[in-house]
C-alpha positions as CSV (number, residue, x, y, z in Angstrom):
1,M,33.1,-15.5,-56.7
2,V,29.8,-13.8,-56.4
3,R,26.5,-15.5,-56.0
4,R,24.0,-14.3,-58.7
5,G,20.9,-16.1,-57.5
6,H,17.4,-14.7,-58.0
7,G,16.5,-11.8,-55.7
8,P,14.0,-11.9,-52.8
9,P,10.3,-12.4,-53.7
10,R,8.0,-9.4,-53.9
11,L,6.3,-10.4,-50.7
12,Y,9.5,-9.9,-48.9
13,W,9.8,-6.4,-50.2
14,A,6.3,-5.6,-49.0
15,W,7.2,-7.0,-45.5
16,L,10.5,-5.0,-45.6
17,A,8.6,-1.8,-46.3
18,G,6.5,-2.3,-43.2
19,T,9.6,-3.1,-41.2
20,G,11.1,0.2,-42.3
21,A,8.0,2.1,-41.3
22,T,8.0,0.4,-37.9
23,A,11.8,0.9,-37.3
24,L,11.5,4.6,-38.2
25,G,8.5,5.2,-36.0
26,T,10.3,3.3,-33.1
27,Q,13.4,5.4,-33.5
28,M,11.4,8.6,-33.4
29,L,9.4,7.4,-30.4
30,V,12.5,6.4,-28.4
31,F,14.3,9.6,-29.2
32,G,11.3,11.6,-27.9
33,L,11.2,9.5,-24.8
34,V,14.9,9.8,-24.0
35,W,15.0,13.5,-24.9
36,H,12.2,14.2,-22.5
37,A,13.9,12.2,-19.8
38,A,17.1,14.0,-20.4
39,L,15.4,17.3,-19.8
40,L,14.7,16.1,-16.2
41,S,18.2,14.7,-15.5
42,P,21.0,12.6,-17.1
43,G,20.2,9.9,-14.5
44,T,16.6,9.7,-15.7
45,A,17.7,9.3,-19.3
46,A,20.1,6.5,-18.3
47,A,17.3,4.8,-16.3
48,V,15.0,5.0,-19.3
49,L,17.6,3.5,-21.7
50,S,18.4,0.7,-19.2
51,A,14.7,0.0,-18.6
52,Q,14.4,-0.7,-22.3
53,V,17.4,-2.9,-22.6
54,V,17.0,-5.1,-19.5
55,P,13.7,-6.8,-20.6
56,R,15.3,-7.6,-23.9
57,V,18.2,-9.4,-22.3
58,L,16.0,-11.3,-19.9
59,L,13.2,-12.3,-22.1
60,T,14.5,-12.6,-25.7
61,L,15.1,-16.3,-25.5
62,H,11.5,-16.8,-24.4
63,G,10.3,-14.5,-27.1
64,G,12.1,-16.6,-29.7
65,A,10.5,-19.8,-28.3
66,L,7.1,-18.1,-28.4
67,S,7.7,-17.2,-32.1
68,D,8.4,-20.9,-32.9
69,R,5.5,-22.1,-30.8
70,V,2.8,-19.8,-32.1
71,G,4.2,-18.6,-35.4
72,A,6.3,-15.5,-36.3
73,L,3.5,-13.5,-38.0
74,P,0.9,-14.0,-35.2
75,V,3.5,-12.9,-32.6
76,M,4.3,-9.8,-34.7
77,V,0.7,-9.0,-35.1
78,A,0.1,-9.1,-31.3
79,A,3.3,-7.2,-30.6
80,N,2.5,-4.4,-33.0
81,V,-1.0,-4.1,-31.7
82,V,0.4,-3.7,-28.2
83,L,3.0,-1.2,-29.4
84,C,0.5,0.8,-31.3
85,V,-1.8,1.1,-28.3
86,L,1.1,2.1,-26.1
87,A,2.3,4.7,-28.5
88,A,-1.2,6.1,-29.1
89,A,-1.8,6.2,-25.3
90,G,1.5,8.0,-24.8
91,A,0.6,10.6,-27.4
92,L,-2.7,11.3,-25.7
93,A,-1.1,11.4,-22.2
94,M,1.7,13.7,-23.4
95,S,-1.0,16.1,-24.8
96,A,-2.8,16.2,-21.4
97,V,-0.1,16.0,-18.7
98,D,3.6,16.0,-18.3
99,P,4.6,12.5,-17.1
100,G,7.1,12.1,-14.4
101,P,10.2,9.8,-14.3
102,A,8.3,6.8,-13.1
103,A,5.9,6.9,-16.0
104,M,8.8,7.2,-18.5
105,V,10.6,4.2,-16.9
106,V,7.4,2.1,-17.0
107,T,6.9,3.0,-20.7
108,A,10.5,2.0,-21.5
109,L,10.0,-1.3,-19.6
110,A,6.8,-2.0,-21.6
111,L,8.6,-1.2,-24.9
112,G,11.5,-3.4,-24.0
113,T,9.3,-6.3,-23.0
114,V,7.3,-6.2,-26.2
115,D,10.6,-5.9,-28.2
116,A,11.9,-9.0,-26.6
117,V,9.0,-10.9,-28.2
118,N,8.8,-8.9,-31.5
119,I,12.5,-8.8,-32.4
120,P,13.2,-12.6,-32.7
121,A,9.9,-13.0,-34.6
122,S,10.8,-10.2,-37.0
123,A,14.3,-11.5,-37.5
124,S,13.0,-14.9,-38.5
125,V,10.8,-13.7,-41.3
126,P,13.5,-13.7,-44.0
127,K,14.0,-17.4,-43.4
128,L,10.3,-18.0,-44.0
129,L,9.9,-15.8,-47.2
130,V,13.3,-15.9,-48.9
131,P,15.2,-18.9,-50.5
132,S,18.7,-19.5,-49.4
133,A,20.2,-18.4,-52.8
134,A,18.7,-14.9,-52.3
135,M,19.3,-14.6,-48.5
136,G,22.4,-12.4,-48.9
137,R,20.6,-9.8,-50.8
138,A,17.5,-10.0,-48.6
139,M,19.6,-9.5,-45.4
140,A,21.6,-6.7,-47.0
141,A,18.4,-4.9,-47.9
142,R,17.1,-5.4,-44.3
143,Q,20.3,-4.0,-42.9
144,I,20.1,-0.9,-45.1
145,V,16.5,-0.3,-44.0
146,L,17.3,-0.7,-40.3
147,Q,20.5,1.4,-40.6
148,G,18.5,4.1,-42.4
149,A,15.9,4.2,-39.7
150,V,18.7,4.6,-37.1
151,L,20.2,7.5,-39.0
152,C,17.0,9.2,-39.9
153,G,14.9,8.6,-36.8
154,P,16.6,11.0,-34.3
155,P,16.7,14.0,-36.8
156,L,13.1,13.4,-37.7
157,G,12.2,13.0,-34.1
158,G,13.9,16.3,-33.3
159,A,12.1,18.1,-36.1
160,A,8.8,16.7,-35.0
161,I,9.4,17.9,-31.4
162,A,10.4,21.4,-32.7
163,F,7.5,21.9,-35.0
164,L,4.7,19.7,-33.6
165,G,5.6,19.0,-30.0
166,L,6.7,15.9,-28.0
167,P,3.4,14.0,-28.6
168,A,4.2,13.9,-32.3
169,T,7.1,11.4,-31.7
170,Y,4.7,9.0,-30.0
171,G,2.2,9.6,-32.9
172,A,4.9,8.7,-35.4
173,G,5.5,5.4,-33.5
174,A,1.8,4.6,-33.5
175,L,1.6,5.3,-37.2
176,G,4.6,3.0,-37.9
177,Y,3.1,0.1,-36.0
178,L,-0.3,0.6,-37.7
179,V,1.5,0.5,-41.1
180,M,3.2,-2.8,-40.1
181,L,-0.2,-4.3,-39.0
182,M,-1.6,-3.6,-42.5
183,V,1.5,-5.1,-44.1
184,L,1.3,-8.2,-41.9
185,R,-2.3,-8.7,-42.9
186,F,-1.3,-8.5,-46.6
187,V,1.6,-11.0,-46.1
188,R,-0.5,-13.5,-44.1
189,S,-3.1,-13.6,-46.9
190,R,-0.5,-14.5,-49.5
191,A,2.2,-16.6,-47.8
192,R,2.3,-20.2,-46.5
193,F,4.3,-20.8,-43.4
194,P,5.3,-24.1,-41.7
195,P,3.2,-25.3,-38.8
196,P,4.3,-24.0,-35.4
197,A,6.5,-26.1,-33.1
198,D,5.0,-28.7,-30.8
199,A,2.8,-26.7,-28.4
200,G,2.8,-29.6,-25.9
201,R,6.3,-28.7,-24.7
202,G,6.7,-26.1,-22.0
203,L,8.1,-22.8,-23.1
204,N,11.2,-23.2,-20.9
205,R,11.8,-26.6,-22.5
206,Q,11.5,-25.1,-25.9
207,V,14.0,-22.4,-24.9
208,G,16.5,-25.1,-23.8
209,Q,15.9,-27.1,-27.0
210,G,16.6,-24.0,-29.1
211,V,19.9,-23.3,-27.2
212,R,20.9,-27.0,-27.7
213,I,20.2,-26.8,-31.4
214,V,22.3,-23.7,-31.9
215,F,25.3,-24.8,-29.7
216,G,25.0,-28.5,-30.8
217,T,25.4,-27.6,-34.5
218,P,29.0,-26.8,-35.5
219,L,28.2,-24.1,-38.0
220,L,25.6,-22.3,-35.9
221,R,27.9,-22.6,-32.9
222,A,30.8,-21.1,-34.8
223,V,28.6,-18.2,-36.0
224,V,27.3,-17.4,-32.6
225,L,30.7,-17.4,-30.9
226,L,32.2,-15.2,-33.6
227,T,29.2,-12.9,-33.4
228,G,29.8,-12.6,-29.6
229,A,33.4,-11.7,-30.2
230,F,32.4,-9.2,-32.9
231,A,30.0,-7.6,-30.4
232,M,32.7,-7.4,-27.8
233,F,35.6,-6.1,-29.9
234,V,34.2,-4.3,-33.0
235,I,30.7,-2.9,-32.3
236,P,32.0,-0.5,-29.6
237,F,34.4,1.1,-32.1
238,S,32.2,3.8,-33.6
239,P,29.9,4.7,-30.7
240,L,32.5,4.6,-27.9
241,L,36.1,4.1,-29.0
242,V,36.1,6.9,-31.6
243,P,34.9,9.6,-29.2
244,V,37.3,8.3,-26.5
245,V,40.2,8.4,-28.9
246,S,39.3,11.9,-30.2
247,T,38.9,13.3,-26.7
248,V,42.2,11.9,-25.5
249,R,44.1,13.2,-28.6
250,G,42.5,16.6,-28.5
251,W,40.5,16.4,-31.8
252,D,37.4,18.5,-32.2
253,A,33.8,17.3,-32.7
254,V,34.1,17.7,-36.5
255,A,36.9,15.2,-36.6
256,T,35.1,12.8,-34.3
257,G,32.0,13.0,-36.5
258,A,34.0,12.5,-39.6
259,A,35.6,9.3,-38.2
260,A,32.2,7.9,-37.2
261,G,30.8,8.8,-40.6
262,A,33.7,7.1,-42.3
263,F,32.9,3.9,-40.4
264,G,29.3,4.1,-41.4
265,A,30.2,4.9,-45.0
266,G,32.4,1.8,-45.2
267,M,29.6,-0.4,-43.9
268,A,27.1,1.2,-46.3
269,C,29.3,0.7,-49.3
270,V,29.7,-3.0,-48.7
271,T,26.0,-3.5,-48.0
272,V,25.0,-1.8,-51.2
273,V,27.5,-4.0,-53.2
274,V,26.0,-7.1,-51.6
275,L,22.5,-6.0,-52.3
276,W,23.5,-5.4,-56.0
277,R,25.8,-8.4,-56.6
278,G,25.0,-10.9,-53.8
279,T,27.4,-12.5,-51.3
280,V,30.6,-14.3,-52.3
281,S,30.4,-18.1,-52.6
282,R,32.2,-18.9,-49.3
283,A,30.3,-16.8,-46.9
284,G,32.0,-18.2,-43.9
285,S,35.5,-17.4,-45.1
286,A,34.4,-13.9,-46.2
287,A,32.9,-13.2,-42.8
288,A,36.1,-14.3,-41.0
289,W,38.3,-12.2,-43.2
290,G,36.0,-9.2,-42.7
291,M,36.5,-9.5,-38.9
292,V,40.2,-9.8,-39.4
293,A,40.2,-6.6,-41.5
294,A,38.1,-4.8,-38.9
295,G,40.4,-5.9,-36.1
296,A,43.5,-4.9,-38.0
297,G,41.9,-1.5,-38.6
298,V,41.1,-1.0,-34.9
299,A,44.7,-2.0,-34.0
300,V,46.3,0.3,-36.7
301,A,44.2,3.2,-35.3
302,A,46.4,3.1,-32.3
303,A,49.3,4.5,-34.5
304,A,47.2,7.0,-36.5
305,P,49.2,10.2,-36.4
306,G,46.3,12.6,-37.0
307,A,42.6,12.9,-37.5
308,T,42.8,12.4,-41.3
309,V,44.6,9.1,-41.0
310,F,42.2,8.1,-38.2
311,C,39.3,8.7,-40.5
312,L,40.8,6.5,-43.2
313,V,41.4,3.8,-40.7
314,S,37.8,4.1,-39.5
315,L,36.8,3.6,-43.1
316,V,38.7,0.3,-43.2
317,V,37.1,-0.8,-40.0
318,G,33.7,0.0,-41.5
319,L,34.5,-2.0,-44.7
320,G,35.5,-5.0,-42.6
321,T,32.4,-4.7,-40.5
322,G,30.3,-4.5,-43.6
323,V,31.8,-7.7,-45.0
324,F,31.3,-9.5,-41.8
325,S,27.7,-8.5,-41.2
326,T,26.5,-9.0,-44.7
327,H,27.9,-12.6,-44.8
328,V,27.5,-13.9,-41.3
329,G,23.8,-12.9,-41.1
330,P,22.7,-14.8,-44.2
331,L,24.9,-17.8,-43.4
332,F,23.3,-18.1,-39.9
333,M,19.8,-17.5,-41.3
334,A,20.1,-20.1,-44.1
335,A,21.5,-22.6,-41.6
336,C,18.7,-22.3,-39.0
337,P,16.2,-25.1,-39.0
338,R,12.8,-23.7,-40.0
339,E,11.1,-25.2,-36.9
340,A,13.6,-23.4,-34.6
341,V,14.4,-20.2,-36.5
342,G,12.8,-17.9,-33.8
343,R,14.8,-19.5,-31.0
344,A,18.0,-19.5,-33.0
345,Q,17.5,-15.8,-33.8
346,A,16.9,-15.1,-30.2
347,V,20.2,-16.8,-29.2
348,V,22.3,-14.8,-31.7
349,T,20.5,-11.6,-30.8
350,L,21.2,-12.1,-27.1
351,V,24.8,-13.0,-27.9
352,Q,25.1,-9.5,-29.5
353,W,23.6,-7.7,-26.5
354,V,25.3,-9.4,-23.6
355,P,29.0,-8.6,-24.5
356,L,28.1,-4.9,-24.9
357,L,27.0,-4.9,-21.3
358,W,30.6,-5.8,-20.4
359,A,32.5,-4.1,-23.2
360,N,31.3,-0.5,-22.8
361,P,31.9,-0.2,-19.0
362,L,35.3,-2.1,-19.4
363,I,36.4,0.3,-22.1
364,G,35.4,3.2,-19.9
365,V,37.5,1.9,-17.0
366,L,40.5,1.0,-19.2
367,A,40.4,4.4,-20.9
368,Q,41.1,6.0,-17.5
369,T,43.8,3.6,-16.4
370,C,45.9,2.9,-19.4
371,P,47.0,4.6,-22.7
372,V,44.4,4.8,-25.4
373,T,47.0,3.3,-27.8
374,A,47.1,0.1,-25.6
375,L,43.3,0.0,-25.5
376,L,43.0,0.1,-29.3
377,A,45.7,-2.5,-29.7
378,L,44.0,-4.8,-27.2
379,W,40.6,-4.5,-28.8
380,G,41.9,-4.8,-32.4
381,G,44.0,-7.8,-31.4
382,G,40.9,-9.5,-29.8
383,A,38.9,-9.0,-33.0
384,G,41.8,-10.2,-35.2
385,A,42.3,-13.3,-33.0
386,A,38.6,-14.2,-33.2
387,G,38.6,-13.9,-37.0
388,A,41.8,-15.9,-37.3
389,A,40.3,-18.6,-35.1
390,A,37.2,-18.7,-37.4
391,L,39.5,-19.2,-40.4
392,C,41.1,-22.1,-38.6
393,A,37.7,-23.8,-38.1
394,R,37.1,-25.8,-41.3
395,T,33.3,-25.9,-40.6
396,F,33.1,-22.2,-40.7
397,R,35.9,-21.5,-43.3
398,T,34.3,-23.6,-46.0
399,A,30.7,-22.8,-45.2
400,V,28.4,-21.7,-48.1
401,L,24.8,-20.6,-47.8
402,S,23.1,-23.5,-49.5
403,R,25.3,-26.2,-48.0
404,G,25.0,-24.7,-44.5
405,A,21.3,-25.0,-44.7
406,R,21.5,-28.7,-45.8
407,E,24.0,-29.6,-43.1
408,T,21.9,-28.1,-40.3
409,Q,18.7,-29.7,-41.5
410,R,20.5,-33.1,-41.6
411,E,22.1,-32.7,-38.1
412,S,19.0,-31.3,-36.4
413,G,16.8,-34.0,-38.0
């Protein structure tokens, strides 16, 4: 049964427009940074990417605590001011001199550090602006905007470099952050937000309290654990497993791109349907079945006889991924206590990043030491087992958006 609640308020759409501008500018900026680093050497490009990721992993929990302590919008304002200054300074520097590897790594470290503060604050805004009944549509719209930025950012960045030069990618980033600052000023003037968390507590204590809230609440704990399993077994499918399988089986780049595109098309189809119709009533059960479907698709890919069948299987994995992501995100958001939403979002964000630090190198090692058929079966089986475990957990299987919010407020209160 589909939830037909009212859609997100207009203020949310204004904020989402600013988010889209920021995400697009960031993608163009990062593309320009990594492209320039790659011109020097592959090692420099890898160092730049790592320098952006490491601060996120180390500081995201504290960024979420800061968001709850100060308020999501003030944190976003400060973060976007810093990012705008960094991008504008980068554009000016690129116009005057050619920065060396050290300057690129420092820039990536700065971007990653500010992202560690900005991402949990930004992720918590839907909770502050959107009622639970419309959370599914709000999160689906946000997912479409962010995915669109990921798809469009690199091509636009490449075009900007070709026609205007490398500084243009930094200028695009600065422009995106400036647009977000104007949107945040508009939102702050028209929205009422809950008071920040107790500022008398130390930041480390607030981090610990946020982790205890998430892992001490059955529904939130189940969502976080399943999200970690999803990051480990499903997220690497399109960016890593598809190219590995195509290379081993001798398929060309066209077939590889078609398989990755089929995965993205499956996700996009589900996201658009959820944006139009809303989530199903039992969001927890839908998310678990989505993960089971994705895992089954990954496992079946092991027996795909040719590139065409592999593309169809990739479509199934994308559909399952879309069902999972469009239901588990709103469920977690609606169940977060308002006073700890930044810290809760930091926890679930970190849980998505950390498994990838293990999964990608492990896939690379196993792909060289065992048949790719066994690798796909192992990863698909892991995803399916995690989804089946979620279906066996009554708290998760029966969870609905509105009830999840009430239960969490009662348990955390």
